[in-house]
C-alpha positions, 0 to 999 in steps of 0.5 A: 787486087781484091786481096788488098781491098779485103785487107783495107776493109779489115783494117777500116773495120778494126779501126772503127771498132777501136775508135768507137771503144776509145770514144766510149771509154772517154765518154764514160770517164767524162761522165764519172769526172763530171759527177765527182766534180758536180758533187764537190761543187754542190757541197761547196755551193751549199757551204758558201750559201750557208756562210753568206746567207746565215747572217742575213736570215731573220727568223719570223 
């Protein structure tokens, strides 16, 4: 009986380690993707702002 409990605990700890590693990997990828998307979006936003506001700008 204790052998089964030990196997179960070992399995659970290995599973926990695996899930943690997987979650950290996903989080890391998510951060990288968000950073890339944010840079792209920022460039796009600046370009659009220049396109839309340049004709409206009046130099004092």
